[in-house]
VOSE-180401 format. One line per 5 residues: number of its first residue (from 1); their letters; for each residue z, x, y of C-alpha. Coordinates in steps of 0.25 Angstrom, whole numbers, plus 5000, padded with zeros to 4 digits. Layout:
NUM	A	Z:X:Y  ...
END
This chain:
1	XXXXX	5082:5644:5527  5092:5633:5526  5095:5627:5539  5110:5625:5542  5115:5611:5545
6	XXXXX	5124:5617:5556  5125:5630:5564  5138:5636:5568  5135:5638:5583  5146:5646:5589
11	XXXXX	5143:5645:5603  5132:5637:5611  5120:5645:5615  5119:5638:5629  5128:5645:5639
16	XXXXX	5131:5656:5630  5141:5667:5634  5133:5679:5633  5146:5688:5632  5150:5681:5619
21	XXXXX	5138:5686:5612  5144:5700:5610  5134:5706:5601  5128:5721:5600  5116:5723:5608
26	XXXXX	5108:5725:5595  5111:5711:5590  5108:5703:5603  5093:5701:5600  5095:5695:5586
31	XXXXX	5107:5687:5592  5098:5681:5603  5086:5679:5593  5095:5670:5585  5100:5662:5597
36	XXXXX	5088:5657:5604  5095:5648:5614  5104:5659:5618  5093:5668:5619  5085:5658:5628
41	XXXXX	5097:5656:5637  5099:5671:5638  5084:5673:5642  5086:5662:5653  5099:5667:5658
46	XXXXX	5098:5678:5668  5112:5683:5665  5110:5684:5650  5114:5699:5647  5105:5699:5634
51	XXXXX	5091:5697:5639  5087:5710:5633  5091:5705:5619  5086:5690:5620  5071:5695:5621
56	XXXXX	5072:5703:5609  5069:5696:5595  5078:5703:5585  5084:5695:5573  5095:5698:5563
61	XXXXX	5087:5697:5551  5091:5683:5545  5083:5674:5554  5071:5667:5549  5061:5674:5558
66	XXXXX	5067:5688:5559  5055:5698:5557  5058:5712:5552  5055:5718:5565  5065:5709:5572
71	XXXXX	5077:5711:5563  5090:5717:5569  5089:5729:5560  5079:5731:5548  5085:5738:5536
76	XXXXX	5078:5751:5530  5074:5752:5516  5069:5767:5515  5073:5768:5500  5066:5764:5487
81	XXXXX	5069:5750:5483  5070:5755:5469  5066:5742:5461  5075:5733:5468  5064:5726:5475
86	XXXXX	5049:5727:5474  5045:5731:5488  5051:5738:5500  5051:5725:5508  5059:5718:5497
91	XXXXX	5069:5730:5498  5071:5727:5513  5072:5712:5511  5082:5714:5500  5091:5723:5508
96	XXXXX	5090:5713:5519  5095:5702:5510  5106:5710:5504  5112:5717:5516  5106:5713:5529
101	XXXXX	5103:5701:5538  5095:5696:5526  5108:5693:5519  5112:5684:5530  5098:5677:5529
106	XXXXX	5100:5675:5515  5113:5668:5517  5107:5659:5528  5096:5655:5518  5106:5651:5507
111	XXXXX	5114:5642:5516  5116:5628:5510  5123:5616:5515  5136:5612:5506  5142:5601:5515
116	XXXXX	5132:5594:5524  5136:5587:5537  5130:5574:5541  5135:5573:5555  5140:5583:5566
121	XXXXX	5155:5582:5563  5153:5583:5548  5156:5596:5541  5146:5605:5535  5146:5617:5525
126	XXXXX	5135:5627:5522  5135:5640:5513  5126:5651:5508  5124:5652:5493  5137:5655:5485
131	XXXXX	5145:5651:5497  5144:5665:5503  5144:5660:5517  5147:5646:5522  5149:5639:5535
136	XXXXX	5154:5625:5539  5157:5615:5550  5169:5606:5551  5175:5610:5538  5190:5608:5534
141	XXXXX	5199:5618:5527  5213:5613:5522  5223:5625:5522  5235:5616:5520  5237:5621:5506
146	XXXXX	5238:5635:5511  5252:5632:5517  5257:5631:5502  5251:5644:5498  5260:5656:5500
151	XXXXX	5252:5667:5493  5243:5675:5502  5228:5671:5501  5217:5681:5500  5205:5681:5491
156	XXXXX	5209:5667:5486  5199:5657:5481  5209:5645:5482  5213:5645:5497  5206:5631:5497
161	XXXXX	5206:5620:5487  5197:5608:5485  5196:5599:5498  5202:5610:5507  5189:5614:5513
166	XXXXX	5178:5603:5516  5170:5595:5526  5164:5582:5529  5150:5584:5524  5142:5581:5512
171	XXXXX	5146:5592:5502  5135:5597:5492  5145:5600:5481  5135:5605:5470  5129:5615:5480
176	XXXXX	5143:5620:5484  5146:5621:5469  5134:5629:5466  5138:5640:5476  5152:5642:5471
181	XXXXX	5147:5653:5462  5153:5665:5470  5168:5661:5468  5175:5673:5474  5185:5675:5486
186	XXXXX	5176:5684:5493  5162:5681:5488  5160:5667:5493  5166:5655:5499  5166:5647:5485
191	XXXXX	5181:5648:5484  5182:5640:5496  5170:5631:5496  5172:5626:5482  5183:5617:5488
196	XXXXX	5174:5611:5499  5176:5596:5500  5168:5585:5507  5179:5579:5516  5179:5564:5519
201	XXXXX	5180:5565:5534  5176:5575:5545  5188:5584:5546  5187:5588:5560  5183:5574:5566
206	XXXXX	5194:5567:5557  5205:5576:5561  5207:5582:5547  5210:5596:5552  5223:5602:5557
211	XXXXX	5215:5613:5564  5200:5612:5569  5193:5626:5571  5183:5625:5581  5177:5639:5581
216	XXXXX	5169:5645:5570  5177:5650:5559  5174:5661:5549  5182:5661:5536  5183:5675:5530
221	XXXXX	5187:5679:5516  5189:5694:5519  5189:5706:5510  5198:5715:5519  5201:5726:5509
226	XXXXX	5196:5738:5517  5186:5740:5527  5174:5740:5518  5178:5726:5513  5183:5720:5526
231	XXXXX	5170:5723:5533  5163:5715:5522  5171:5704:5529  5166:5707:5543  5152:5710:5539
236	XXXXX	5150:5697:5532  5157:5690:5543  5146:5696:5552  5135:5692:5543  5141:5678:5542
241	XXXXX	5140:5677:5557  5125:5679:5556  5124:5669:5545  5132:5659:5552  5123:5656:5564
246	XXXXX	5113:5662:5573  5118:5654:5585  5124:5661:5598  5138:5661:5593  5136:5667:5579
251	XXXXX	5143:5680:5583  5154:5673:5592  5168:5679:5591  5174:5665:5594  5176:5662:5580
256	XXXXX	5187:5661:5570  5189:5669:5557  5198:5664:5546  5202:5674:5535  5203:5667:5522
261	XXXXX	5217:5672:5518  5231:5671:5522  5234:5686:5524  5235:5690:5539  5222:5697:5542
266	XXXXX	5224:5712:5545  5214:5723:5544  5211:5736:5549  5198:5730:5553  5202:5717:5559
271	XXXXX	5196:5721:5572  5182:5719:5566  5185:5704:5567  5184:5705:5582  5169:5707:5580
276	XXXXX	5169:5692:5575  5180:5684:5581  5189:5684:5594  5199:5675:5587  5211:5678:5578
281	XXXXX	5208:5680:5563  5214:5668:5555  5218:5668:5541  5222:5656:5531  5236:5656:5537
286	XXXXX	5231:5651:5550  5228:5637:5544  5237:5637:5532  5242:5622:5531  5231:5616:5540
291	XXXXX	5218:5609:5538  5207:5616:5547  5194:5612:5551  5183:5622:5555  5171:5617:5564
296	XXXXX	5163:5629:5560  5167:5638:5548  5160:5650:5542  5163:5656:5528  5156:5670:5530
301	XXXXX	5150:5679:5520  5160:5686:5511  5164:5700:5508  5162:5700:5493  5150:5691:5491
306	XXXXX	5141:5694:5479  5129:5702:5485  5137:5701:5499  5138:5709:5511  5142:5721:5511
311	XXXXX	5151:5721:5499  5142:5718:5486  5129:5720:5494  5118:5725:5485  5109:5733:5493
316	XXXXX	5095:5737:5489  5092:5751:5488  5085:5758:5499  5088:5750:5511  5098:5751:5522
321	XXXXX	5102:5747:5536  5106:5732:5536  5105:5725:5549  5117:5716:5546  5126:5728:5544
326	XXXXX	5121:5735:5556  5123:5722:5564  5137:5720:5559  5141:5735:5563  5135:5733:5577
331	XXXXX	5142:5719:5578  5156:5724:5575  5155:5736:5583  5150:5729:5595  5160:5717:5594
336	XXXXX	5172:5727:5592  5167:5735:5604  5166:5748:5597  5161:5759:5607  5150:5769:5605
341	XXXXX	5154:5782:5611  5144:5789:5619  5140:5802:5612  5143:5815:5619  5137:5825:5609
346	XXXXX	5127:5824:5598  5137:5827:5587  5136:5819:5574  5149:5811:5574  5156:5812:5560
351	XXXXX	5167:5803:5556  5175:5806:5544  5184:5795:5538  5197:5801:5533  5204:5793:5523
356	XXXXX	5220:5791:5523  5220:5784:5510  5225:5789:5496  5211:5791:5490  5197:5796:5495
361	XXXXX	5203:5806:5505  5195:5818:5508  5203:5830:5504  5196:5840:5512  5193:5832:5524
366	XXXXX	5198:5842:5534  5189:5852:5528  5177:5843:5529  5180:5839:5543  5181:5853:5547
371	XXXXX	5167:5856:5541  5161:5845:5550  5168:5849:5562  5161:5863:5561  5148:5856:5564
376	XXXXX	5145:5855:5579  5136:5844:5577  5147:5835:5571  5158:5827:5578  5168:5825:5567
381	XXXXX	5180:5814:5567  5189:5812:5555  5195:5798:5556  5205:5790:5548  5203:5775:5549
386	XXXXX	5216:5769:5546  5224:5758:5553  5228:5768:5564  5214:5768:5569  5209:5754:5574
391	XXXXX	5196:5749:5568  5189:5748:5581  5192:5763:5583  5187:5766:5569  5174:5759:5573
396	XXXXX	5173:5767:5586  5174:5780:5578  5163:5775:5568  5154:5769:5578  5154:5783:5584
401	XXXXX	5152:5791:5571  5138:5796:5566  5143:5800:5552  5154:5793:5544  5161:5801:5533
406	XXXXX	5171:5796:5523  5174:5795:5508  5172:5782:5501  5181:5771:5507  5181:5758:5515
411	XXXXX	5181:5767:5528  5166:5770:5526  5164:5755:5530  5165:5760:5544  5150:5764:5541
416	XXXXX	5147:5750:5546  5150:5754:5560  5143:5768:5561  5131:5770:5571  5117:5767:5565
421	XXXXX	5114:5782:5564  5127:5785:5556  5129:5791:5542  5140:5789:5532  5145:5800:5523
426	XXXXX	5153:5794:5512  5159:5807:5508  5161:5802:5493  5158:5788:5488  5169:5789:5477
431	XXXXX	5159:5784:5467  5156:5771:5475  5142:5775:5479  5137:5762:5486  5148:5756:5494
436	XXXXX	5147:5764:5507  5133:5769:5505  5128:5755:5505  5137:5751:5517  5130:5763:5524
441	XXXXX	5117:5759:5520  5119:5744:5525  5123:5750:5538  5111:5759:5539  5118:5772:5539
446	XXXXX	5116:5785:5532  5124:5787:5520  5129:5800:5514  5138:5803:5503  5143:5815:5494
451	XXXXX	5132:5820:5485  5138:5831:5477  5150:5827:5469  5153:5841:5465  5156:5844:5479
456	XXXXX	5167:5833:5480  5181:5835:5474  5190:5823:5470  5205:5825:5470  5206:5819:5457
461	XXXXX	5198:5808:5448  5205:5797:5456  5212:5785:5449  5208:5770:5452  5220:5761:5454
466	XXXXX	5216:5754:5441  5214:5766:5433  5203:5777:5431  5197:5787:5439  5190:5783:5452
471	XXXXX	5183:5791:5463  5189:5782:5474  5204:5786:5471  5204:5801:5474  5202:5810:5485
476	XXXXX	5191:5820:5488  5187:5834:5494  5172:5837:5497  5164:5850:5498  5163:5854:5513
481	XXXXX	5149:5859:5513  5144:5847:5505  5151:5838:5515  5145:5845:5527  5131:5844:5521
486	XXXXX	5132:5829:5519  5138:5827:5533  5126:5834:5539  5117:5825:5531  5123:5813:5537
491	XXXXX	5124:5820:5551  5109:5823:5550  5105:5809:5548  5113:5805:5560  5108:5815:5569
496	XXXXX	5093:5811:5566  5096:5796:5567  5089:5790:5579  5102:5782:5582  5110:5794:5583
501	XXXXX	5100:5801:5592  5100:5789:5601  5115:5790:5602  5114:5804:5608  5107:5800:5620
506	XXXXX	5113:5807:5632  5121:5817:5624  5121:5831:5630  5117:5840:5619  5122:5852:5626
511	XXXXX	5136:5847:5624  5135:5848:5609  5132:5862:5606  5120:5865:5598  5116:5850:5596
516	XXXXX	5102:5847:5599  5096:5834:5604  5092:5826:5591  5079:5820:5589  5076:5809:5580
521	XXXXX	5066:5812:5569  5059:5799:5564  5056:5806:5551  5071:5806:5548  5075:5798:5536
526	XXXXX	5086:5788:5540  5089:5783:5526  5103:5779:5522  5103:5788:5510  5094:5799:5506
531	XX	5090:5793:5493  5084:5780:5500
END
């Protein structure tokens, strides 16, 4: 593996502030395994609260010596590989490289020096192939020309010009040019790095900067169209934290985030940034008209990369349960302090997402909910997740759900934050069969969708804004009995899952009517889809 010329160590291991680690308990063993100095210090420190974790030997999956049995989470490949690869082992490795910590490992292997330092105060730049991920030290960005631009900047490839980004280091121009092939706003950092210039002096040492940013800074080109796309941003930011460093401060929140546009950042999901930074979010207006130098700067993986994560991810058939997706879910829920409510009964908690949009509304929604409420084994909640409901409250509802039901739409991205034993019932996929099925598969959950088109009824043929009939642009009603059958299918999976059974520990079964204690049958098939 390519050895980096520099490591972005965010906090020193010695004298570590244990409280600042702030990771889910499931992540602590792998975290300490990657930080030997911190692990040794904890072992010697009688006051270290993590002694139970430092003696374990888990690893994430991208480390050089991470055996299968030590991985944070091992994917499952119960389905036939169908000619994609020759062996089952190759099937698992392909899934790992496409959609798990193997993707991070591949980016690590690809890292190359583009601008090489000779002395400690010099600049440096290294990137993975196609400039999908880059990081640098002592780099300069000149934003003075932005003061003359009145138009709002978003998805622009001309924010910088030649000489407005650079450093004092030996630039390998030919190598840089060879990796400018993914020239697109959200696919790579090529639009910015093509202008990288070797400076004639060390910008920070020589005082060339109006502003010097000491803390690590992540530059983000975001795709905040809706929840599905915006969580591509957050997910790739998390993956980039793993890619950036394995040092003690790799997941520190004492960092800066600069959104690469001049719009004021506002989003229904902006609370998610609290999982990554304790500082205000910057945008390009923050530094318009000034020359800024960054001591540590990271250009993370992007939301629309070719064969990227998770938009455009090509997932091999037959595999499921990515450790990277699982870790992202646990990380965000932990950092945002989303509570797990203690169960008081053994009922399957069903949450139905109700849309208050023009299209894809469930016309007989009340009738469907009423049918579920007649089943004493269910606890049913109908929710409308709009701007009136804080995102943290939304996550609390989802974290405490067992079955999530919703028609095709970005709200089903909430599936990322369901419990490990949960099921997703995409009521109708509106002829976009793979989107949320694949997301559910990556998260390792059960996926159910409508099976008999003769038992669903479209309000009309639907009209795409650009013309022509389209299934996403109308509303639907559903056969009640068929709906109840498919919900029962999802609920049956949940009830037999060992995670659900464990969550019932201490529940008084006499308080739930006829419900009986559930025993886990090890012969039960926990495949994501029946056809796997």
